[in-house]
C-alpha positions in Angstrom: 7.0 96.1 44.6 5.2 93.5 42.6 1.7 92.1 43.6 0.9 88.4 43.7 -2.9 88.4 43.8 -5.4 91.2 44.3 -5.8 90.5 47.9 -2.2 89.5 48.8 0.7 91.9 49.2 4.0 90.8 48.0 7.6 90.2 49.1 7.8 87.3 51.4 9.6 84.3 52.6 8.8 80.6 53.2 7.6 78.9 56.3 8.8 80.6 59.6 7.3 79.1 62.7 5.5 80.8 65.5 7.2 83.7 67.3 9.3 83.7 70.4 8.0 86.6 72.4 10.7 88.3 74.4 9.4 90.3 77.3 11.1 92.4 80.0 14.0 93.6 78.0 15.1 96.0 80.8 16.7 94.9 84.0 14.5 94.8 87.1 14.9 97.4 89.7 17.0 96.7 92.8 13.9 96.2 94.9 12.7 93.5 92.6 16.1 91.7 92.2 15.3 89.0 94.8 12.3 88.0 92.7 14.2 87.7 89.5 15.9 84.5 88.3 19.4 84.3 86.9 20.2 81.2 84.8 23.9 80.7 84.1 26.3 78.2 82.7 29.0 77.6 80.2 28.7 76.9 76.5 31.3 74.5 75.1 32.2 73.4 71.6 30.9 76.5 69.8 32.5 79.7 68.5 32.3 82.9 70.4 29.3 85.2 69.9 26.8 82.3 70.1 23.8 83.0 72.3 21.7 80.9 74.7 17.9 81.3 74.8 15.3 80.4 77.4 12.0 79.8 75.7 8.7 79.6 77.6 5.8 77.3 76.5 3.8 80.4 75.6 6.6 81.8 73.5 8.2 84.3 75.7 12.0 84.2 75.5 15.0 85.6 77.3 18.4 85.7 75.6 21.9 85.9 76.8 24.4 88.4 75.5 26.8 87.0 72.8 28.9 84.4 74.5 32.6 85.4 75.1 34.8 82.9 76.9 32.0 80.4 77.1 30.1 81.8 80.1 26.6 83.1 79.8 23.9 84.6 82.0 20.2 85.0 81.3 18.1 87.2 83.5 14.4 86.5 83.9 12.5 89.4 85.6 10.4 88.6 88.7 7.2 89.2 86.8 8.0 86.4 84.4 9.2 83.8 87.0 6.0 81.7 86.6 6.6 81.3 82.9 9.8 79.3 83.6 7.8 76.2 84.4 8.7 73.7 81.7 10.5 76.4 79.7 13.3 75.0 77.5 16.8 76.1 76.6 17.9 76.6 73.0 21.2 77.7 71.4 21.7 80.2 68.5 24.9 80.4 66.4 27.2 83.3 66.1 25.6 84.0 62.6 22.2 84.2 64.1 20.9 80.7 63.1 19.2 78.1 65.3 21.6 75.3 66.2 19.6 73.0 68.5 17.9 72.3 71.8 19.5 71.7 75.2 18.7 68.4 77.0 18.8 69.2 80.8 18.9 65.5 81.7 18.4 62.0 80.2 16.9 59.0 82.0 15.4 55.6 81.3 11.7 55.7 80.4 10.6 55.1 84.0 6.9 55.5 83.1 7.0 52.2 81.3 6.7 49.2 83.8 8.3 46.9 81.2 11.5 48.8 81.6 11.9 47.4 85.1 12.9 44.1 83.5 14.5 45.4 80.3 16.7 48.3 81.5 19.5 47.5 79.0 17.2 48.2 76.0 14.6 50.5 77.5 14.1 53.7 75.6 15.8 56.9 77.0 13.8 60.0 77.8 15.0 63.6 77.4 14.0 66.1 80.1 13.8 69.5 78.4 11.9 71.8 80.7 12.5 73.6 84.0 10.5 73.0 87.2 8.7 75.8 89.0 11.9 77.4 90.1 12.0 79.1 93.5 15.7 79.9 93.6 17.1 83.3 92.6 20.1 81.7 90.9 20.2 78.5 88.8 23.3 77.0 87.3 22.8 74.5 84.5 26.5 73.6 84.2 28.3 73.2 80.9 26.3 72.8 77.8 28.3 70.4 75.7 28.0 70.4 71.9 26.8 67.1 70.4 26.7 65.6 66.9 29.0 68.3 65.6 29.1 68.4 61.8 31.3 70.9 59.9 31.7 72.9 63.1 28.0 73.1 63.9 26.4 71.1 66.7 23.0 69.6 66.4 22.1 69.6 70.1 23.5 70.2 73.6 23.6 68.2 76.8 23.8 69.9 80.2 26.5 68.5 82.4 24.9 69.1 85.7 21.4 70.3 86.5 20.0 69.7 90.0 16.9 67.5 89.9 14.9 70.1 91.8 15.2 72.4 88.7 14.0 69.8 86.2 10.4 69.8 85.2 8.0 67.4 83.5 8.4 68.3 79.8 9.7 65.0 78.5 10.2 63.5 75.0 11.7 60.2 73.9 15.3 60.3 72.8 16.6 58.7 69.6 19.3 56.7 71.4 21.1 56.2 74.7 23.2 59.4 74.2 20.0 61.4 74.7 20.0 62.8 71.1 16.5 64.3 70.4 14.9 63.0 67.3 14.7 66.5 65.8 18.3 67.4 66.4 20.1 68.6 63.3 17.0 68.7 61.1 15.0 71.5 62.7 12.3 68.9 63.3 11.9 67.8 59.6 11.9 64.0 59.8 10.9 62.3 56.6 9.9 59.1 58.3 8.6 60.5 61.6 9.5 59.0 65.0 9.2 55.2 65.5 7.0 53.7 68.1 8.9 51.8 70.9 7.4 48.6 72.1 8.5 46.9 75.3 7.5 43.4 76.2 6.7 43.3 80.0 7.2 39.5 80.4 10.3 38.7 78.5 11.3 39.3 74.9 13.1 42.2 73.5 12.1 45.8 73.0 11.2 46.5 69.4 10.8 49.7 67.4 9.0 50.2 64.2 7.7 53.0 62.0 4.0 53.3 61.4 3.1 55.2 58.2 3.3 58.9 58.5 0.1 60.7 59.6 -2.3 60.8 56.7 -5.3 62.6 58.2 -6.0 65.2 60.9 -9.7 64.8 60.8 -9.7 62.2 63.5 -6.6 63.2 65.4 -5.6 66.7 66.4 -2.1 65.7 67.2 -0.8 63.1 64.7 2.2 62.0 66.7 5.2 61.0 64.6 4.9 57.4 63.6 1.1 57.5 64.1 -0.3 57.2 60.6 -3.1 54.8 61.0 -3.3 54.0 64.8 -0.9 51.2 65.7 -2.0 48.1 67.5 -1.0 49.7 70.8 -3.0 52.9 70.3 -6.7 53.7 70.5 -8.4 56.9 69.4 -10.2 57.0 72.8 -7.9 55.6 75.4 -4.4 55.6 73.9 -1.6 53.3 74.8 -1.7 51.4 78.1 1.7 51.0 79.7 0.4 48.2 81.9 -0.3 46.2 78.8 3.4 45.7 78.3 3.7 48.0 75.3 4.5 51.6 75.0 4.4 53.8 72.0 4.9 57.2 70.4 7.4 60.0 71.1 5.6 61.6 74.1 6.2 59.2 76.9 2.9 59.9 78.8 0.7 57.5 80.8 -2.4 57.9 78.5 -1.2 59.1 75.1 -4.6 59.6 73.5 -5.2 60.9 70.0 -6.8 64.3 70.6 -10.0 65.1 68.8 -9.6 68.2 66.6 -13.1 69.4 67.6 -12.3 69.4 71.3 -10.4 71.9 73.3 -11.0 70.2 76.6 -7.9 69.5 78.7 -9.5 66.1 79.5 -8.7 64.9 76.1 -5.0 65.9 76.4 -2.4 63.3 77.1 -0.2 63.6 80.2 2.8 64.4 78.0 0.9 67.3 76.5 -0.4 68.5 79.9 3.2 68.5 81.1 4.0 70.9 78.3 1.2 73.2 79.5 -1.8 74.7 77.8 -1.2 78.4 78.3 -4.8 79.1 77.2 -4.4 78.0 73.5 -7.5 76.7 71.8 -6.0 73.3 71.1 -3.2 71.4 73.0 0.4 71.5 71.9 0.1 74.5 69.5 2.0 77.3 71.5 5.2 78.6 70.1 7.4 77.1 72.9 5.7 73.7 72.9 6.7 70.8 70.8 3.7 69.4 68.9 5.7 66.6 67.4 7.7 65.8 70.5 11.0 65.8 68.5 12.7 68.1 71.0 12.5 71.1 68.6 9.9 73.7 69.7 7.1 74.8 67.3 8.7 78.2 66.9 11.8 76.6 65.3 10.3 73.5 63.8 10.0 73.1 60.0 7.3 70.3 60.4 5.5 71.0 63.6 3.1 68.0 63.5 5.7 65.5 62.4 3.8 64.2 59.3 6.7 64.6 56.9 5.4 67.7 55.2 6.9 71.2 55.5 4.7 73.7 57.4 4.7 75.9 54.3 2.7 73.3 52.3 0.9 71.5 55.1 -2.9 72.1 55.0 -3.6 70.3 58.3 -5.4 72.0 61.2 -2.6 70.9 63.6 0.1 72.5 61.5 -1.9 75.7 61.0 -2.6 76.1 64.7 1.1 75.6 65.7 2.5 77.9 63.0 0.0 80.8 63.2 2.9 83.3 62.9 4.9 82.5 59.8 6.7 84.2 56.9 6.5 83.1 53.3 8.6 83.3 50.2 7.7 84.9 46.9 9.7 84.6 43.7 8.7 86.0 40.3 10.1 86.1 36.8 9.0 86.5 33.2 8.6 83.0 31.7 11.2 83.6 29.1 13.9 84.4 31.7 12.8 81.9 34.4 14.7 78.8 35.3 13.8 75.3 36.4 15.6 72.0 36.4 13.0 70.5 34.0 13.6 73.2 31.4 16.6 71.3 30.0 17.1 68.5 32.7 20.2 70.2 33.9 20.6 72.8 36.6 23.2 73.4 39.4 22.9 75.3 42.6 25.7 77.6 41.4 23.6 78.3 38.3 20.6 79.0 40.4 22.6 81.4 42.6 23.9 83.3 39.5 20.3 83.6 38.3 19.0 84.8 41.6 21.7 87.4 41.9 20.8 88.9 38.5 17.1 89.3 39.3 15.8 92.8 39.6 15.2 94.1 43.1 11.8 93.1 44.4 11.7 89.9 42.5 12.6 88.0 45.7 11.9 89.0 49.2 11.6 88.2 52.9 8.7 89.3 55.0 8.3 89.6 58.7 4.7 89.7 59.9 3.6 89.8 63.5 0.1 90.0 65.1 -0.2 92.5 67.9 -1.6 89.8 70.2 1.8 88.1 70.1 3.5 91.3 71.2 1.1 92.6 73.8 -1.6 90.0 74.6 -3.5 92.4 76.9 -3.6 95.2 74.3 -3.8 93.7 70.8 -5.2 96.8 69.0 -1.7 98.1 68.1 -2.8 101.8 68.0 -0.1 102.9 70.4 2.8 100.6 69.2 6.0 101.3 67.3 7.7 98.2 66.0 10.9 97.5 64.0 12.5 94.4 62.5 16.2 94.0 63.0 18.3 91.6 60.8 21.4 92.0 62.9 24.5 91.6 60.7 22.8 89.6 57.9 24.4 90.7 54.7 21.3 90.3 52.5 19.2 92.5 54.8 21.4 95.6 55.0 20.4 98.2 52.4 17.4 96.3 51.3 14.2 97.8 49.9 11.4 97.6 52.4 7.7 98.1 52.0 4.4 96.6 50.8 3.1 96.1 47.3 0.0 97.9 45.9 -1.8 101.1 46.7 -1.8 100.5 50.4 1.9 100.1 50.7 4.9 101.3 48.6 8.5 101.6 49.8 9.2 103.4 53.0 12.8 102.5 53.7 16.0 101.8 51.8 18.4 102.4 54.6 20.0 99.9 57.0 18.1 97.9 59.7 16.2 98.0 61.9 13.3 98.6 59.6 10.0 100.1 60.6 7.0 97.7 60.6 3.6 99.0 59.2 0.1 97.5 59.2 -0.1 94.5 56.9 -2.0 95.5 53.7 -4.3 92.4 53.8 -6.2 94.0 56.8 -6.0 97.6 55.5 -8.6 98.6 52.9 -7.7 101.8 51.0 -7.7 104.8 53.3 -8.5 102.7 56.4 -6.8 103.1 59.7 -7.2 102.2 63.4 -7.4 98.9 65.1 -8.6 96.9 62.1 -5.5 98.1 60.3 -3.1 97.8 63.2 -3.7 94.3 64.5 -1.0 92.9 62.2 2.3 94.6 61.6 4.9 93.7 59.0 7.5 94.6 56.4 8.5 93.1 53.1 12.3 93.1 52.8 13.7 92.7 49.3 17.5 92.2 48.9 19.0 94.5 46.3 19.9 93.0 42.9 23.3 91.4 42.9 23.0 89.9 46.4 24.2 86.4 46.8 20.9 84.9 47.8 21.8 81.2 48.4 25.1 82.2 50.1 23.6 84.7 52.5 19.9 83.9 53.0 20.2 80.7 55.1 17.3 78.8 56.6 17.6 79.0 60.4 18.6 82.7 60.5 16.8 84.8 63.0 14.9 88.1 62.5 14.1 90.1 65.6 11.0 92.3 65.9 11.2 94.9 68.7 8.1 96.8 69.8 7.3 99.5 72.4 4.0 101.0 73.6 3.7 104.7 74.4 3.3 103.6 78.0 6.9 102.3 77.9 6.2 98.6 77.9 8.4 96.6 75.4 8.3 93.2 73.8 10.2 91.4 71.0 9.6 88.5 68.7 12.2 86.3 67.1 11.3 84.6 63.8 13.2 81.9 62.0 14.0 81.9 58.3 12.8 78.6 56.7 13.3 77.0 53.2 12.3 79.1 50.2 11.8 78.7 46.5 14.9 79.0 44.3 13.2 78.4 40.9 9.9 79.1 39.4 7.2 76.8 37.9 8.0 75.8 34.3 5.3 75.7 31.6 6.6 72.8 29.6 4.3 72.9 26.6 5.4 76.3 25.3 8.0 77.5 22.8 10.9 79.4 24.6 13.8 81.5 23.2 16.0 81.9 26.2 17.2 84.1 27.7 15.4 87.1 26.2 13.2 85.7 23.5 9.4 85.2 23.3 7.2 82.7 25.0 4.4 81.1 23.0 2.1 79.0 25.2 0.0 76.3 23.5 -3.6 77.1 22.8 -6.3 74.9 21.3 -6.8 75.6 17.6 -10.2 75.8 15.7 -11.5 72.9 13.8 -9.5 73.8 10.7 -6.3 74.2 12.8 -5.8 77.7 11.4 -6.5 79.9 14.5 -4.9 78.7 17.7 -6.6 81.4 19.8 -10.1 81.1 18.4 -11.4 78.7 21.1 -9.7 80.7 23.9 -8.4 77.6 25.5 -5.0 77.8 27.1 -3.3 74.4 27.7 -0.8 74.2 30.6 1.7 71.5 31.6 3.5 72.8 34.7 6.6 71.4 36.3 6.9 72.2 40.0 9.2 75.0 41.4 12.2 73.9 43.4 13.8 74.6 46.8 17.2 73.7 48.2 17.5 70.2 49.7 17.6 70.1 53.5 20.3 68.3 55.5 17.9 65.4 56.2 17.2 64.9 52.5 19.2 63.1 49.7 19.4 64.9 46.4 22.0 64.5 43.6 21.1 67.9 42.2 21.0 69.7 45.6 17.4 70.8 45.0 14.0 69.3 45.5 10.8 69.6 43.5 8.2 71.1 45.9 5.0 69.1 45.9 1.6 69.9 47.5 1.3 73.3 45.9 -1.9 75.1 44.6 -1.7 76.3 41.0 -3.8 79.1 39.7 -3.9 81.4 36.6 -4.1 85.2 36.9 -5.0 87.3 33.9 -4.7 91.1 33.5 -7.3 93.4 32.1 -6.6 93.6 28.3 -5.4 96.7 26.4 -6.0 96.3 22.7 -2.9 96.8 20.7 -0.7 97.8 23.6 1.0 96.3 26.6 -1.3 94.6 29.1 -2.3 96.7 32.1 -4.9 97.3 34.8 -5.9 94.9 37.6 -5.4 91.2 37.6 -7.9 88.5 38.5 -7.7 84.8 39.2 -9.6 82.5 36.8 -12.4 80.6 38.5 -12.3 76.8 38.7 -15.3 76.7 36.4 -13.0 77.7 33.6 -10.7 74.7 34.1 -10.8 71.4 32.3 -8.6 68.4 31.4 -7.0 68.4 34.9 -4.2 65.8 35.3 -2.2 65.0 38.5 -4.2 67.4 40.5 -7.7 68.4 41.8 -9.5 71.6 40.8 -11.0 73.5 43.7 -12.1 77.0 44.6 -10.5 79.4 47.1 -11.6 82.9 48.3 -9.5 84.4 45.5 -10.5 82.1 42.6 -9.9 78.7 41.2 -6.8 76.5 41.8 -5.5 73.0 41.0 -3.9 71.3 43.9 -1.0 69.0 43.2 -1.8 65.4 43.9 1.8 64.6 44.7 2.7 65.2 48.3 6.3 63.8 48.7 9.1 66.2 47.5 11.6 64.6 45.2 15.0 65.0 43.5 14.2 66.2 40.0 16.9 63.9 38.6 15.5 60.9 40.3 13.6 58.1 38.6 9.8 57.4 38.7 9.0 61.0 39.6 5.4 62.3 39.4 4.3 63.8 36.1 3.8 67.5 35.8 0.5 69.1 36.8 -1.7 69.8 33.8 -5.0 71.6 33.1 -6.6 73.8 30.5 -8.1 77.3 31.0 -11.0 78.6 29.0 -10.0 82.2 28.7 -13.4 83.3 27.4 -15.1 81.8 30.5 -12.4 83.2 32.7 -12.6 86.8 31.4 -16.4 86.7 31.4 -16.4 85.7 35.1 -13.9 88.4 36.0 -16.2 91.1 34.6 -15.6 94.5 33.0 -12.2 95.1 31.4 -11.5 91.4 30.9 -13.5 90.7 27.7 -11.9 88.0 25.5 -11.6 89.0 21.8 -9.2 88.9 18.9 -6.3 91.4 19.1 -6.4 91.8 22.9 -3.2 91.5 24.8 -3.1 90.0 28.3 -0.4 89.3 30.9 -0.9 85.8 32.2 0.7 84.6 35.4 1.0 80.9 36.3 1.1 80.9 40.1 2.3 78.1 42.5 1.2 78.7 46.1 1.8 77.0 49.4 -0.6 77.1 52.3 -1.9 80.6 53.2 -1.0 82.0 56.7 -3.5 83.6 59.1 -2.6 87.0 57.5 -3.4 85.8 54.0 0.1 85.5 52.6 1.5 82.2 51.2 4.9 81.0 49.9 4.6 81.7 46.2 6.6 81.3 42.9 5.2 82.3 39.6 6.0 83.1 36.0 4.3 85.5 33.6 4.1 86.0 29.9 2.3 88.2 27.3 -0.5 86.5 25.5 -1.8 88.1 22.3 -5.1 86.7 21.1 -4.9 86.1 17.3 
């Protein structure tokens, strides 16, 4: 397997959300049956083999068997009964992908006194969560598929749920039908959710969009539509329903902006309290909660804080807290074989698919990484745990190569799933073992060369991690596949001879213009890597340039007169100059230039941002990296231009990069 940076193991996949922790996988004993809860109903408007999921606020989940004939039953053991309070219901497709949330009931926004005189235009609320259920059997009626497009529903409405089973987890609906704002988009809403304003003494109800949230320094939860605070909001008291206006997606009675430095429940809005705290350090960040109030839980949400930026590239504290368990994509290619729309201003998704299929195994991969604390909160050490990842019937996963990159990893499985999980290399120094090495488990899964990546690796698919302790306790976590890179960065100011020729990057020549490598300055003009466009986006090419990435340069130790080899190091920011369309900063691994563009775009569109540019002084870089990196004439280096998203808590990040040989004249 390839290695991205010295401290980051390879093979990964972009932007999964927090895990759904499935506990109690065995049926309760006969003596405990009266304490268990059975939730039943019928699923209408979907194909057979779909599944229904009950998701607790803390992330525990209980799943039905594949539906046959429409009927489903979900058993919640007695020990987990308390976790049902404000738990939600979700639906998975027959192919293992997330389809959408279930609305248990819809009603007028009764918390707003203005609605008493404006019922016809008053906003509609969606009730998503259960109450503190006391019954042993609960029927939620028929779950009717809504907004069906190409045979796939976007959400479901329960036909008949007794009011005594409906809790206080409430979000505002898009319209009178009860459609959640996040339905059909996995929570990725480019414009956020509009405020709704109701005049108490006459006049009409109006809705408008504030700007998307631009800062999290003053607000822990930037509610959709809450860029700068609207006239009906205050950072200290929030919207006042008695004033005749009501705003934001969480219809609470206080609706304050929550200070990111405070974990006090006193600073939490009523809507957030209804979702429950479950002991998290900040409100709204648990896997089963909905930080953006779009109706899509954090665990299945591509943009958990509703600021219009994918989780994989969102540096905000709110996004990081609500997506602490993620996966990330990595894609690599030699520069002379890489593709990007900007290489010749023409690229189709079918052409991308052909290129991805032809990549060598281990050039593209999917990683499942799970902290022990998500599996067994009371025993996070992991020293007595065996865990596997099961891809079900997903074609790309069967027969894949599985393992970690580098000396701490290697391949350990080339069979069929489920695949064994091992300690994540980022927490495992060479030769180390024990709790420090076992707190995070994972596996890098690389589809074999020839796999139809675009046709088989689909955002929304579910990977299941099953774990067991030696004591016999079991737990599972379900992770969602999210968008991933399908092209690499493109170094524009270089001479290419595709598909197998040489790459000659532009270097600054000496004063006479005779020796382009004498100054040791490498000039880079980098076009952004691309991902497939999402259903909520418009793109004539079917792809989107990914903005907001961090660009760095890795250089190998030089071997004079031979192929480059040895370790690789990241050039420090002190070796950068002439930065355009970005900002040079430093990370724990080295220097990087962060793209100043933050709104993804169709590469064929007009008025698009210019490429990211900067120069690297290779003499200064190699000097900073130390022994084995000395810059001199005749040395050969392997240079990688790396584009990273936001690093996860385990150190990995969605990444795409290209590499080329650089011979110093």
